[in-house]
C-alpha positions as CSV (number, residue, x, y, z in Angstrom):
1,X,-107.0,131.0,62.4
2,X,-108.4,134.5,62.4
3,X,-106.6,138.0,60.6
4,X,-107.3,141.2,61.5
5,X,-106.8,143.9,59.7
6,X,-104.3,147.1,59.5
7,X,-106.7,148.9,61.9
8,X,-106.9,145.8,64.0
9,X,-110.4,144.5,63.2
10,X,-111.2,141.0,62.7
11,X,-111.3,139.9,59.0
12,X,-114.4,137.7,58.2
13,X,-114.5,135.4,55.1
14,X,-117.6,136.8,52.7
15,X,-119.9,133.9,51.3
16,X,-120.1,134.2,47.5
17,X,-123.6,134.8,46.3
18,X,-124.5,132.8,43.6
19,X,-125.7,135.0,40.2
20,X,-129.3,134.9,39.2
21,X,-128.4,136.3,35.5
22,X,-129.8,134.5,33.0
23,X,-128.6,134.9,29.1
24,X,-130.8,134.0,26.3
25,X,-130.5,133.7,22.6
26,X,-132.4,135.2,20.8
27,X,-132.5,134.7,16.9
28,X,-134.2,137.3,14.5
29,X,-134.4,139.1,11.6
30,X,-132.9,143.2,11.6
31,X,-136.0,143.9,9.4
32,X,-138.8,142.1,7.7
33,X,-141.9,141.9,5.6
34,X,-145.4,142.3,6.4
35,X,-146.0,138.5,5.5
36,X,-143.0,137.5,7.7
37,X,-143.4,140.2,10.9
38,X,-143.2,137.4,13.3
39,X,-138.8,136.9,12.2
40,X,-138.6,140.7,13.8
41,X,-138.2,141.5,17.2
42,X,-140.6,144.5,17.8
43,X,-140.9,147.7,20.2
44,X,-144.0,146.6,22.6
45,X,-142.6,143.1,22.6
46,X,-139.8,144.3,24.7
47,X,-141.8,146.5,26.7
48,X,-144.2,143.8,27.6
49,X,-140.6,141.4,28.5
50,X,-140.2,144.0,31.2
51,X,-143.5,143.7,32.7
52,X,-143.3,140.2,32.8
53,X,-139.6,140.3,34.6
54,X,-141.1,142.7,36.8
55,X,-144.0,140.0,37.5
56,X,-141.9,137.5,37.9
57,X,-139.2,138.5,40.1
58,X,-141.6,140.7,42.5
59,X,-144.5,137.9,42.8
60,X,-145.6,134.7,42.6
61,X,-148.7,135.2,40.2
62,X,-147.4,133.5,36.9
63,X,-145.5,130.3,38.8
64,X,-146.8,126.9,37.6
65,X,-149.1,128.7,35.2
66,X,-150.3,126.8,31.9
67,X,-149.7,130.3,29.4
68,X,-150.5,130.5,25.4
69,X,-149.1,133.2,23.6
70,X,-150.5,134.3,20.4
71,X,-148.4,135.6,17.2
72,X,-145.6,134.4,19.2
73,X,-143.0,135.5,16.6
74,X,-139.7,134.9,18.2
75,X,-140.5,133.1,21.2
76,X,-138.9,136.0,23.4
77,X,-142.0,136.2,26.0
78,X,-143.0,132.5,26.6
79,X,-139.4,131.7,26.7
80,X,-139.1,134.1,29.6
81,X,-142.2,133.0,31.5
82,X,-141.1,129.1,30.4
83,X,-138.6,129.8,33.8
84,X,-141.3,129.8,36.4
85,X,-144.4,128.5,33.8
86,X,-145.8,124.6,33.8
87,X,-146.7,124.9,30.1
88,X,-146.4,127.5,27.3
89,X,-147.6,127.2,24.3
90,X,-146.3,129.7,21.9
91,X,-148.5,129.7,18.7
92,X,-147.8,131.3,15.4
93,X,-148.5,131.1,11.6
94,X,-146.5,130.4,8.7
95,X,-143.8,127.8,8.3
96,X,-140.8,130.4,8.3
97,X,-141.5,132.1,11.8
98,X,-142.7,128.7,13.5
99,X,-139.1,127.2,12.3
100,X,-137.4,130.2,13.6
101,X,-139.1,130.2,17.1
102,X,-139.1,126.1,17.5
103,X,-135.0,126.8,17.1
104,X,-134.9,129.9,19.7
105,X,-136.7,127.3,22.2
106,X,-133.8,124.7,21.4
107,X,-131.4,127.8,22.1
108,X,-132.9,128.3,25.6
109,X,-133.9,124.8,26.9
110,X,-131.6,125.3,29.5
111,X,-133.3,128.2,31.0
112,X,-136.0,125.9,31.6
113,X,-135.0,122.3,31.8
114,X,-134.4,122.8,35.5
115,X,-138.2,123.5,35.9
116,X,-139.4,120.7,33.9
117,X,-141.2,123.1,31.9
118,X,-143.4,122.2,28.9
119,X,-142.9,124.2,26.2
120,X,-144.6,123.7,22.3
121,X,-144.5,125.7,19.3
122,X,-148.1,125.5,17.8
123,X,-149.7,126.8,14.8
124,X,-153.0,129.0,15.2
125,X,-153.9,130.8,12.4
126,X,-156.8,133.7,13.7
127,X,-158.7,133.4,10.4
128,X,-159.2,129.8,11.2
129,X,-160.2,131.0,14.5
130,X,-160.5,128.9,17.5
131,X,-160.4,125.4,17.9
132,X,-157.0,124.3,15.8
133,X,-157.6,121.6,13.3
134,X,-156.4,118.7,15.1
135,X,-153.3,116.8,13.7
136,X,-153.4,119.4,10.8
137,X,-151.1,121.9,10.1
138,X,-150.8,124.5,7.5
139,X,-147.1,123.8,7.7
140,X,-145.8,121.3,5.9
141,X,-143.6,120.2,9.3
142,X,-146.0,118.2,11.1
143,X,-143.9,119.4,14.5
144,X,-146.2,122.2,14.7
145,X,-149.5,120.5,14.8
146,X,-151.5,119.9,17.8
147,X,-153.0,116.6,19.3
148,X,-156.5,116.7,21.3
149,X,-154.7,116.8,25.0
150,X,-152.8,119.8,23.8
151,X,-156.1,121.7,22.6
152,X,-157.8,120.9,26.2
153,X,-154.2,122.1,28.0
154,X,-154.2,125.1,26.3
155,X,-158.3,125.8,26.7
156,X,-157.2,125.3,30.6
157,X,-154.5,128.1,30.4
158,X,-154.7,131.3,33.1
159,X,-152.6,133.1,31.0
160,X,-152.6,134.5,27.6
161,X,-149.5,136.7,25.9
162,X,-149.6,139.0,22.8
163,X,-147.3,141.6,21.6
164,X,-147.2,143.7,18.9
165,X,-149.9,141.8,17.1
166,X,-152.3,145.2,16.3
167,X,-151.3,146.4,12.9
168,X,-154.2,145.2,10.5
169,X,-157.5,145.5,11.0
170,X,-158.9,142.5,9.8
171,X,-156.3,140.7,11.8
172,X,-157.5,142.2,14.5
173,X,-161.3,141.5,13.9
174,X,-159.7,137.9,14.1
175,X,-157.9,138.0,17.0
176,X,-160.5,138.9,18.7
177,X,-162.5,136.2,17.1
178,X,-159.6,133.5,18.4
179,X,-160.0,135.6,22.1
180,X,-163.8,135.5,22.3
181,X,-163.8,131.7,21.3
182,X,-160.6,130.8,23.3
183,X,-161.1,132.7,26.5
184,X,-164.9,131.3,26.6
185,X,-163.7,127.7,26.9
186,X,-162.0,126.2,30.2
187,X,-160.7,128.3,33.0
188,X,-161.0,132.1,33.4
189,X,-158.4,133.5,31.3
190,X,-156.3,137.3,31.8
191,X,-154.9,138.5,28.7
192,X,-151.7,141.2,28.5
193,X,-151.3,142.8,25.4
194,X,-148.6,145.1,24.8
195,X,-149.1,147.6,21.5
196,X,-147.4,150.2,19.3
197,X,-149.4,153.3,18.4
198,X,-148.6,153.4,14.5
199,X,-149.7,157.1,13.2
200,X,-150.2,157.0,9.2
201,X,-151.7,160.2,7.5
202,X,-155.7,159.4,6.3
203,X,-156.9,160.8,3.4
204,X,-160.3,159.8,4.6
205,X,-159.4,162.0,7.9
206,X,-157.0,164.4,6.1
207,X,-155.1,164.1,9.4
208,X,-151.9,161.8,11.1
209,X,-154.3,159.0,12.5
210,X,-153.9,155.8,14.2
211,X,-156.8,153.8,13.3
212,X,-155.6,150.3,13.9
213,X,-155.2,150.8,17.7
214,X,-159.0,152.8,17.5
215,X,-160.2,149.7,15.9
216,X,-158.1,147.6,18.7
217,X,-160.2,150.3,21.3
218,X,-163.4,149.6,19.7
219,X,-163.9,146.1,21.1
220,X,-163.3,147.2,24.6
221,X,-165.3,148.6,27.6
222,X,-163.9,149.3,31.1
223,X,-164.7,147.8,33.9
224,X,-167.9,150.0,34.8
225,X,-169.1,150.0,31.6
226,X,-169.3,146.3,31.2
227,X,-171.6,145.7,34.3
228,X,-174.1,148.2,32.8
229,X,-174.0,146.8,30.0
230,X,-177.9,144.9,29.7
231,X,-177.5,140.7,29.0
232,X,-178.2,141.3,25.0
233,X,-175.0,143.3,24.9
234,X,-172.9,140.9,26.8
235,X,-170.2,139.4,26.7
236,X,-167.6,141.8,26.3
237,X,-163.9,142.5,26.9
238,X,-163.0,144.5,29.6
239,X,-159.5,145.9,29.6
240,X,-157.8,147.9,32.0
241,X,-154.3,149.9,31.3
242,X,-151.1,149.1,32.9
243,X,-149.1,151.7,34.2
244,X,-145.8,151.3,32.9
245,X,-144.0,153.5,35.3
246,X,-144.4,151.4,38.4
247,X,-142.2,148.6,36.2
248,X,-138.5,149.5,37.6
249,X,-137.4,146.9,34.8
250,X,-139.0,149.3,32.0
251,X,-136.4,150.8,29.9
252,X,-138.0,154.3,28.6
253,X,-135.2,154.3,25.5
254,X,-138.0,151.8,23.8
255,X,-140.7,153.9,24.1
256,X,-139.7,157.4,22.4
257,X,-143.2,159.1,22.1
258,X,-145.2,157.2,24.5
259,X,-146.6,155.3,21.8
260,X,-146.3,151.9,23.3
261,X,-149.2,150.6,26.2
262,X,-149.4,147.3,27.5
263,X,-153.3,146.2,28.2
264,X,-154.7,143.6,30.9
265,X,-158.0,142.3,29.2
266,X,-160.4,140.0,30.3
267,X,-163.5,138.3,29.1
268,X,-166.8,138.6,30.3
269,X,-169.8,136.7,29.6
């Protein structure tokens, strides 16, 4: 049977497109204290989420990867990535933060179940650097301890993620110590790190400065500079700033003041 509209044109039945929308549920705190900053979703985390979404839907670069998120907090980034990755390790420190992250993995398990992605919530204390102690955890919950095979798989990861982890100089030093050990083992890795420049008035400078950002930048070299270094000055971290305007999903409302950046970081030895 055929039907015509009022102009005599053939009426065709359209196929209904299946929606690709995915809903995530992230339990988090609106505010937090310094020891529990991982309970809150921060601005740079949302910007890096935009970058991940753009990369996941415009290329296959992250398909089937093994990834490690450092300072995962709520687990937002790793859970997003789990839709296409093979294995994701969400790492942080502190029992309250780890339990909340594990809860978010449970709440969103349907998102990555069809892809059979393995998602692990594990404790990593940057002060103790890498590798973590096997089957030992500072948390009373043994769910967050590592096995030897998991450490081996994490060292074979090709992708590292971190967001809003630059706010304390001692922790920045500990982070890069951990990165140096982790990125020098196993396969070649690339780190995508998003941070917010935090400005404070400094008595030493008598000005408003972003000292935490300066400490972070002190660890980075550009590609040309790194290649010109003598062997005695290697290894080094090579940083490349990502142009956020190339990300269609990027919502500038997150970034008033243009104080959020994403860096692509590699370790050259």
